[in-house]
N, C-alpha and C positions, 0 to 999 in steps of 0.2 A: 731171698735166694733167686738168682736169675733162672729164667725158664729153662734154658739149655742145661744148666747145672742140675736142675730139678729132674729133668728127664734122664740125664746121664746117671744120676744116683739111683733112679728107679729101674732103669732098663739097661744100663751100660754093659753089664756082663753078658746080656743076651744078644747084643747088637753085633753083626758081623764086622770084622776088622775093616777099616777104611770107609765104612758107610757113616754118613753124618746124620745125626738127629737134627730136627728143625731147630733153628736158633731163635725163632720168634713167631708171632702170629698177629693177625688183625682181628679186632672185635667190631662188628657192625651190629648195633643194638644188642641183642642177646646172643648173637651168632659168632662163633669163632671161625675164621677162615684160615686154613692151614695149607702150606706147601710141604709135602713130605716126599722124600726120595722113594722112587718106585721099588727100590731094593728092600724097602721096609714094609712091603705089602702085608706080610703076616703080622706086623706089629701095629697096623693102622688103628685097630680098635683100642689097643692098649694106650697108644699115644693120645687118641681122642679122649678117652676116659680120664687120663691123667691131666689133660689140658682143662677139662671141666673142673676137676678138683683144684687145679692151680688158679684158675681165673674166676673170681667171685661174681663177675657180671654175666657170665655165660650160662646158657641153658642148652645150646645146640652146637654141634661141630660139623662143618663142611670141609672136605678135603679136595683140593684141586686135582683134576684128572687131565687137564689139558688147557690150551690157551683159549681166550675169548675168540669167537669166530663168527663169520657170516655177516650178512647184511644187517641182521638184528643184534649183532654183537652179544651173542648168548654166552654166558659163562659156563665153564665145564666143571661143576662142583658135584660131589657125591655126599649125601648125608651119611654120617658114620655113627654119631652118638648123641644121646640126650633127647631133647624134645624135637619130634619130627616136624613140628610147625615152625618153619624158618622165616615166615613173614614177621617183620619186626619194626620198631621205631628207633631211629638213630638220630642223635642230636649232635650238631657241630656248631660251636660258637653261637648258640641261640637259634639256629636254623633246624627245623624238624623234618625228617625224611621218613616216610613210610615206604617199605620195599621188602622184597624177598631176594636176598643175595644169591639164592640158588637159581633164580630165574632172570634177574637183570644185573647188569654190571654196576658194581660200586666198589672201586678200588680203595682199600684202606691206605695204601701207599701214597695216594694223591691228596690226603687230608690237608696238609699244609698248603698245597697249591690252591685248593678250593677256598680255604679261608683267606688266602692272600688275594684272590680275585675279588672277594668281597671288599677288601680294603683298597684295592686298586680302582674299582669302579667309582665314578663321581656322581654326585647328586644331579639328577636330571639328564644324565647321559642316556643315549639310545644304544642299547646293546642287543646283538643277536648271539644267542647261544646255540651254535650248530651242534648236532649230536647230543641233545640236552639230556637224554635218558630220563632219570627221575627228577632232574633239576639241580644236579650237583653243583654246577657253577652258577647258573642263572639265578637261583634262589638266594645264594649268598650275595650276589651283586645287587639284587633288588632290595633285600632286607637290610644288609649292612651298608651297602654303598649308596642306596637311594636311586638306583638306575631304573629306567623303563626298559623292560626286557621282553624280547620275543624268543621263546624256547621252541626249537624245532626238533622233533623226534619221529623216527620212522617205525620204530618197534611199537605195535599197539599195546603190548603188555606194559612196557616201560612208560608209554604215554598215559596209560590209566593211572599209574602211580604219580606221574608228573602232575596231572590235573588235581589229584587228591592232595598233593603236597603244596600246590599253590594255595588251595583253600585252608589247609592245615596251618599255614603260616600267615593267613590273612592278607595275601598278596594279589587278590583278584583284580585290583585296579592297577597294579604295577607290572604284572607278568601275564603275557598271553601265550598259551600253549598252542602249537600247530602240529598236527599229525601229518607227516609226509616226508618226502625226500628233500634234503637241503638244496639239491640242484634244481628243484622245481618250486620250492616254497620261499626262497630268500627274497626279502623286500629289496628293491633296487634304489640306490642312492639315498639310503635312510640312516644307516648306522654310524655311530661315532666309535664303537668298539665291537669287536667280534671275537668270540672264543671258538676255536676249532679243536675240541677235546676228543680227537679221534686219531689213533696211531697208525692205521693201515691205509695205504693209498691216499694219503692226505693231499698230495699234489693234485689229484683229480678234482678236489673241491676248492682249491685256492682261487681259481678264476671267479668262482661264484662269490667268494668272500670279498674280493676287490670290487666286484660289480655292486655289492650291497653297501659299500662304504659311501658316505656323503662325498660330494665333489670336493669339499675342503680337506678330505683325508680323514685319518683317525688312527686307530691301533688295532692290529690283528695279533691274537695270541695263538700261534699255530703249534699244535702238538704233533710229534712224529716219532716213530721208533726207527732208529738208524745207527750205524756204526759212528762213533764219535769222529773218526777220521774223515767222514763225509760231510761234516758240518759246514765247511766252506763251500762245497759244491751245492749244498742245499740253499745256502745264502745266495749264490749266484742265480739259482732257479727262481727264488723269490723275487730278486731284483728284475730279472727279465720278464717275469709275469706281470709285475707291477707296471713296468714300462709300457706294456701293451695296452694297459688301461689308463695311461696318462698320469701315472704316479711315479714317484721316486721314494725309495725306502732306506731306512737305517734300522739296524736290529741288534739285539743282544741275545745270546744263547744261554739257556740254563739247563743243566742236567737234573732231572727229577729223581730218577731211580734206574737201576739196572733192570732191563726188560727181559733179556735172554742172553745167553753167552755171546759176548761181543757186540750186543745191541743195547743202546741206551734210550730211555724215554727222554726226549729233548723237548723244550719249549722255546720257540722263537718269538720274542716280543718285538713285533714289527711296527715301527713308527712310519706312517704313510702320509706324504704330502703331495700336492699336485706338482707336475713338472713345470 
């Protein structure tokens, strides 16, 4: 039975008309992450307990109370049911992550993109993972792709998990963790590939990504949250920024998921070559 149908059968008669029950959830380790309509506030505990009964992998439930925010990209989740210890181990395609999704960002909706980056990276490539958090992209690229990776993270709590996850996966020789702001810590003229896994104010960091590329160019994977109608304007900005660093670009745009009403999580795969 599908999750939404399950909730509907258990709670349907109690739910106000026009209010939608959640249609799904993400599981990070033993923790369910749920988005629930605020109109269902009085049913939050019931939905959480039913979710635990439905999902055999789960021991804890967190419900989102707002967007990820601030310099440290703190998630806004509230513990609702089950085991209050939400630190967990999550495994994706053979890569192990230790983290607490109540304290650091780890989007279940980006799973396919993380695994794809592992397949995209090439043996021996030099990669910079900007906004690395607990190593979501960088560890896949090192372990699956065989790349040499520098992971830069500004949030000390996320960096603590990143360092632990490098060791957990036996990648001490392949991955270097750097605590600090990307605008200050990016290596210059070094990278073959750069991941910009940050959705807010992405343009502020784009010049630093171009500066970090090797003089022969490379690839930048730029994430951004924007209206889909602005995708061409974003492409123009990428091209003009590249030109100021002596590069020319071509790119493809991919939609990862809906981020907010009218806003889409986009990825620009930017191929960069010298002018």
